[in-house]
C-alpha positions in Angstrom: 88.5 -33.4 139.7 87.2 -36.9 139.3 85.8 -38.3 142.6 84.8 -42.0 143.0 83.1 -43.4 146.0 83.0 -47.2 146.3 80.3 -48.3 148.8 80.6 -52.0 149.8 77.6 -53.2 151.6 78.0 -55.0 155.0 81.8 -54.7 154.9 83.4 -55.1 158.3 86.8 -53.4 158.8 88.1 -56.3 160.8 87.8 -58.6 157.8 90.1 -56.3 155.7 93.8 -57.0 155.4 94.9 -53.4 156.0 92.9 -53.3 159.2 94.8 -56.3 160.5 92.8 -59.3 159.2 95.0 -62.4 158.7 93.2 -63.7 155.6 93.8 -62.6 152.0 90.5 -61.0 151.5 91.4 -57.6 150.1 94.6 -57.1 148.2 93.2 -54.3 146.0 91.7 -52.4 148.9 94.9 -52.8 150.8 96.8 -51.3 147.9 94.4 -48.3 148.0 95.0 -47.9 151.8 98.8 -47.8 151.2 98.3 -44.7 149.1 95.8 -42.8 151.3 94.4 -42.4 154.8 92.8 -45.3 156.6 90.4 -44.3 159.3 90.3 -46.8 162.2 87.3 -45.3 164.1 84.6 -44.7 161.5 81.1 -45.5 162.7 77.9 -45.3 160.8 75.7 -42.6 162.3 72.5 -44.6 161.5 72.1 -48.2 160.5 71.3 -50.4 158.7 71.1 -49.8 154.9 68.4 -47.2 154.4 69.3 -44.9 157.4 73.0 -45.1 156.6 72.7 -44.1 153.0 70.1 -41.5 153.7 72.5 -39.9 156.1 75.4 -40.1 153.7 73.4 -38.6 150.8 71.8 -35.9 152.9 74.8 -35.0 155.0 72.6 -35.1 158.0 71.9 -37.5 160.9 68.7 -39.7 160.9 67.2 -37.8 163.8 67.2 -34.8 161.5 66.5 -36.3 158.1 63.8 -38.6 159.4 65.2 -41.9 158.2 66.2 -44.2 161.1 64.9 -47.5 159.9 63.6 -49.5 156.9 60.2 -49.9 155.3 57.5 -47.2 155.0 59.0 -45.3 157.9 62.1 -44.7 155.8 60.4 -43.5 152.6 60.5 -39.8 153.3 63.8 -38.0 153.5 63.5 -34.5 154.9 65.6 -31.9 153.2 66.2 -34.0 150.0 66.6 -30.8 148.0 70.0 -30.5 149.6 71.3 -34.0 149.1 74.8 -34.5 147.8 73.8 -35.1 144.1 71.5 -32.0 144.2 74.3 -29.8 145.7 76.7 -30.9 143.0 74.1 -30.3 140.3 73.7 -26.7 141.5 77.4 -26.3 140.9 77.2 -27.9 137.4 79.1 -31.0 138.4 77.8 -34.3 137.1 77.0 -37.0 139.6 76.4 -40.6 138.5 75.1 -43.6 140.6 75.5 -47.2 139.7 73.3 -49.0 142.1 70.0 -50.8 142.5 69.6 -49.4 146.1 66.6 -47.3 145.2 64.6 -50.5 144.9 65.0 -51.1 148.7 62.6 -49.1 148.3 64.3 -45.7 148.9 62.6 -43.3 146.5 64.8 -40.4 147.8 67.9 -42.2 146.5 67.0 -41.4 142.9 66.8 -37.6 143.5 69.4 -35.3 142.0 71.7 -37.6 140.0 72.5 -36.7 136.4 72.4 -40.4 135.7 71.3 -43.3 137.9 72.2 -46.6 136.4 70.2 -49.5 137.8 71.7 -52.7 136.5 68.2 -54.3 136.9 67.2 -52.1 134.0 70.2 -53.0 131.8 71.2 -56.1 129.9 74.0 -58.6 130.8 71.8 -59.9 133.6 73.5 -63.3 133.4 75.3 -62.3 136.5 72.1 -61.6 138.4 70.9 -64.4 140.7 69.1 -65.0 143.9 67.1 -62.4 145.7 66.7 -59.7 143.2 68.1 -56.2 143.7 70.4 -57.2 146.6 71.9 -60.1 144.7 73.4 -58.2 141.7 76.9 -59.5 141.2 79.7 -57.1 141.6 80.9 -58.1 138.1 77.7 -56.6 136.7 78.1 -53.4 138.7 81.7 -52.9 137.7 80.9 -53.7 134.1 78.4 -50.8 134.1 81.0 -48.5 135.8 83.7 -49.4 133.2 81.3 -48.9 130.4 80.4 -45.4 131.8 84.0 -44.4 132.3 84.9 -45.4 128.7 81.9 -43.5 127.3 82.7 -40.3 129.1 86.5 -40.1 128.9 86.4 -36.4 128.1 84.5 -35.5 131.3 87.0 -33.9 133.8 84.8 -33.1 136.8 82.3 -35.7 138.1 81.3 -37.7 141.1 80.8 -41.4 140.5 79.0 -43.5 143.1 79.5 -47.3 142.9 77.6 -49.7 145.2 78.5 -53.4 145.6 76.2 -55.7 147.4 78.3 -58.9 147.5 79.2 -59.2 151.2 75.5 -58.7 152.1 73.9 -62.0 153.2 72.9 -64.3 151.7 76.2 -65.6 150.3 76.9 -66.9 146.8 80.5 -66.3 145.9 82.2 -68.6 143.4 83.8 -71.4 145.3 87.2 -70.5 144.0 87.0 -67.2 146.1 85.9 -69.0 149.2 88.7 -71.5 148.9 91.2 -68.6 148.3 90.5 -67.0 151.7 90.1 -70.1 153.8 92.9 -70.6 156.4 93.1 -71.2 160.1 92.7 -67.5 161.1 89.1 -67.0 162.4 87.8 -64.1 164.5 88.1 -64.4 168.3 84.4 -64.4 169.0 82.2 -66.3 169.2 84.2 -69.2 170.7 83.1 -72.8 170.4 81.7 -72.6 173.9 79.7 -69.5 173.1 78.3 -71.1 170.0 77.2 -74.1 172.2 75.5 -71.7 174.6 73.7 -70.0 171.7 72.1 -73.3 170.8 69.5 -72.5 173.5 68.3 -69.5 171.4 65.6 -70.2 168.9 65.0 -66.8 167.5 65.3 -64.9 164.2 68.9 -65.2 162.9 70.0 -67.2 166.0 72.6 -69.9 165.7 70.0 -72.8 165.4 67.8 -70.7 163.1 70.8 -70.3 160.7 72.0 -73.9 160.9 75.0 -72.9 163.0 75.0 -76.0 165.2 78.8 -76.2 165.7 82.0 -74.2 165.6 82.7 -75.8 162.2 79.4 -74.6 160.8 80.3 -71.1 162.1 83.7 -71.3 160.4 81.9 -72.1 157.1 79.7 -69.0 157.6 82.9 -66.9 158.0 84.5 -68.5 154.9 81.4 -67.7 152.8 81.4 -64.0 154.0 85.1 -63.7 153.4 84.7 -65.2 150.0 82.2 -62.5 149.1 84.6 -59.9 150.2 87.4 -61.4 148.2 85.0 -61.5 145.1 84.1 -57.8 145.6 87.8 -56.9 146.0 88.6 -58.7 142.7 86.0 -56.5 141.0 87.4 -53.4 142.6 90.7 -54.4 141.1 89.1 -54.5 137.7 87.9 -50.9 138.3 91.3 -49.7 139.3 92.9 -51.4 136.2 90.4 -49.5 134.0 91.2 -46.2 135.7 94.9 -46.8 135.2 94.4 -47.6 131.5 92.5 -44.3 131.1 95.3 -42.5 132.9 92.8 -41.4 135.7 93.9 -43.6 138.6 96.6 -41.2 139.8 94.4 -38.1 139.2 91.2 -39.2 141.0 90.1 -38.9 144.6 88.9 -42.4 145.6 86.9 -43.2 148.7 85.9 -46.7 150.0 83.6 -47.4 152.8 80.4 -49.3 153.8 76.9 -48.6 154.9 77.3 -50.9 158.0 78.9 -54.2 159.0 77.5 -57.6 160.0 77.1 -59.5 163.2 78.4 -63.1 163.3 77.4 -64.3 166.7 79.3 -62.0 169.0 76.0 -61.3 170.7 74.0 -64.2 169.5 72.8 -62.7 166.2 74.2 -64.4 163.1 74.6 -63.1 159.5 72.4 -60.0 160.2 72.7 -56.3 161.0 70.2 -55.9 163.8 71.8 -53.9 166.6 74.1 -51.0 167.4 77.1 -53.2 168.5 80.4 -52.7 166.7 79.8 -55.6 164.3 77.1 -53.5 162.7 78.2 -50.0 163.5 81.9 -50.0 163.0 82.9 -49.6 159.3 86.0 -49.0 157.2 86.8 -45.8 155.5 89.8 -45.1 153.2 90.3 -41.8 151.5 93.0 -41.5 148.8 93.6 -38.2 147.0 95.3 -37.6 143.7 99.0 -37.9 143.2 100.8 -35.1 145.0 98.1 -34.9 147.7 98.3 -38.4 149.0 100.3 -40.1 151.7 99.9 -43.4 153.6 98.4 -42.5 157.0 96.3 -43.9 159.7 93.8 -41.7 161.6 92.2 -42.7 164.9 89.9 -39.7 164.9 86.2 -40.4 165.6 84.3 -39.9 162.3 81.0 -40.9 160.7 80.2 -42.1 157.2 78.1 -38.9 157.0 81.5 -37.1 156.6 81.9 -38.6 153.2 79.4 -36.0 151.7 81.4 -33.0 152.8 84.6 -34.7 151.8 83.4 -35.2 148.3 82.2 -31.6 148.2 85.6 -30.3 149.2 87.4 -32.5 146.7 85.3 -31.0 144.0 85.7 -27.4 145.2 82.1 -27.1 146.5 81.2 -25.5 149.8 78.8 -27.9 151.7 75.4 -26.6 152.9 75.7 -25.0 156.3 73.0 -27.1 157.9 74.9 -30.4 157.1 76.2 -32.5 160.0 78.9 -33.7 157.6 82.5 -32.5 158.1 85.1 -32.8 155.5 88.0 -35.2 156.2 90.4 -33.3 154.0 92.5 -30.7 155.8 90.6 -31.2 159.0 90.5 -28.3 161.4 88.3 -29.8 164.2 87.9 -33.1 165.9 84.7 -34.6 167.3 84.9 -35.5 171.0 82.2 -38.1 170.7 79.8 -39.8 168.2 76.2 -40.7 168.5 75.0 -43.7 166.5 71.5 -45.1 166.0 70.0 -48.4 164.9 66.3 -48.9 164.1 65.7 -52.4 162.5 64.5 -55.3 164.8 65.7 -53.2 167.7 65.7 -49.5 168.6 69.0 -48.3 170.1 71.5 -45.4 170.3 75.1 -45.4 171.3 77.6 -42.7 172.4 81.1 -43.4 171.3 84.1 -41.6 172.8 87.8 -42.5 172.6 87.6 -44.5 175.8 84.0 -45.6 176.2 80.8 -46.7 174.4 77.4 -46.4 176.0 74.5 -48.2 174.5 70.9 -47.1 175.3 68.4 -49.7 174.2 64.8 -48.3 173.8 63.4 -51.6 172.5 65.4 -54.9 172.5 63.0 -56.6 170.1 63.3 -60.4 170.5 66.6 -60.3 172.3 67.7 -60.1 175.9 69.5 -56.7 175.8 69.6 -54.6 179.0 68.4 -51.0 178.8 71.9 -49.6 179.4 75.3 -51.1 178.6 78.8 -49.6 178.9 81.9 -51.0 177.2 85.5 -49.9 177.1 86.6 -49.1 173.5 89.5 -51.4 173.8 86.9 -54.2 174.3 86.2 -54.2 170.6 84.1 -57.4 170.9 81.9 -55.7 173.6 82.0 -58.7 175.9 82.4 -57.0 179.3 79.4 -54.8 180.3 80.7 -52.3 182.9 77.5 -50.2 183.4 77.1 -51.3 187.0 80.8 -50.8 187.8 81.0 -47.3 186.4 77.7 -45.5 187.0 79.4 -42.1 186.8 80.4 -42.8 183.2 76.9 -44.0 182.4 75.5 -40.8 183.7 77.9 -38.5 181.9 77.5 -40.3 178.6 73.7 -40.4 179.0 73.7 -36.7 179.5 75.6 -36.3 176.2 73.0 -38.4 174.5 70.1 -36.4 175.8 71.7 -33.1 174.9 72.6 -34.4 171.4 69.0 -35.5 170.9 67.7 -32.1 172.0 70.1 -30.3 169.6 69.4 -32.4 166.5 65.8 -33.3 166.6 63.4 -31.2 164.6 59.7 -31.4 165.5 60.0 -35.0 166.8 62.5 -37.8 167.2 61.8 -40.4 164.5 63.5 -43.1 166.7 60.8 -42.6 169.3 58.1 -43.0 166.6 59.9 -46.3 165.7 59.8 -47.3 169.4 56.2 -46.4 169.8 55.1 -48.5 166.8 57.6 -51.3 167.5 60.9 -51.5 165.7 60.6 -52.0 161.9 61.0 -55.6 160.9 60.1 -57.0 164.4 56.7 -58.3 163.3 58.2 -60.3 160.5 61.0 -61.5 162.7 58.6 -62.6 165.4 56.4 -64.5 162.8 59.5 -66.3 161.4 60.6 -67.2 164.9 57.2 -68.6 165.8 57.3 -70.7 162.6 60.8 -71.9 163.3 59.9 -72.9 166.8 57.1 -75.0 165.4 58.8 -76.7 162.4 62.5 -76.3 163.0 63.1 -75.3 159.4 66.4 -73.4 159.3 67.4 -70.3 157.1 70.4 -71.0 155.0 73.1 -68.3 154.8 74.0 -69.4 151.3 72.0 -69.4 148.1 71.6 -72.6 146.1 73.0 -71.0 142.9 76.4 -69.4 143.1 77.6 -66.5 141.0 79.7 -67.6 138.0 83.5 -67.0 138.1 84.2 -63.6 136.6 84.9 -63.6 132.9 
């Protein structure tokens, strides 16, 4: 079996056509969804980038594997001998990564792969621009993937991991892609009135700090983000075309998801993933099996990105390690009644997600005015109406679930509480930048001066 996982950084499901978005951002992803299962309630167990991918690779939650934030606190992954690449290696199945993510730095990311192709160490870097490892154009990533597929045409069993950075800020899509997605359909929040209110904030990634001084400026931000999604989708289409040429497209299991999403002002944070709200935590997931095992379906089950690890194992005929938190999404026999999600960059938070409610417990709000406890109905997807005071019984019940979950999954200590004790990772830099901005008013652009070239 050939298994391919496409990991698109910072991709929100509500900016994807098959999830209901009314812009032409994702024709190739939409086609994949028509052939497989689209999961509507997938949440990242730990965010942002490093915690999410540490959980996906290890099959375990951040509270167990130790990675709940970025920087030096995320350098050590507990149990890395049982990461997905190592498990597959033990069963003589090749695993290949095409990604620069290890330079985050995440040294544990390199462990176990038969081959880890970092485009920064390759040629064809004419498509590399901007801020180094996070600004590698999707064209370069997919070029490396196509080159590998053409080289190893005789390999029948493998796991290929492909990571695209493009929707991660800052934005630099070719203007042709930005123009292609631009129409009058913009997200519901924030409204023009909310953006006007946000002008009072002068913090890291606030509206004024990002140059969002009007509703029109925010529309431009959305256009740029959507342009990057359209660009990434175009490269995914190139990959699919190659698989079809090789005769593998109908034989492979293909998964597509993200590490986290992105906030665009719903709660005053713009073009950043700095909290546990849905903009950051809610992600897409599409699983499409080989011909004969596929069907178009929509699942509303509560699932994590962590479940990708066990799903890949099952697709390859491998039994996942018994200590994994990951559960296969193929032939599911059990359903989770709730999820617990964590965030540890700039803030320190955990959330309990059920089919009806979402409780947010904020241990450290960082620079932002976030109350210690918030409660939202799940049908309030923008999380605008905090009902914590109105429904204390639900707060108490969900808080008990959180405490019991923490007791069950922590090992010797809870790494989130270490993050809280030291101050959330990234907060010092955010505070320094905020102080400088309040003195000189110099904004942070959400685009880069040099755009990626149009694909060849």
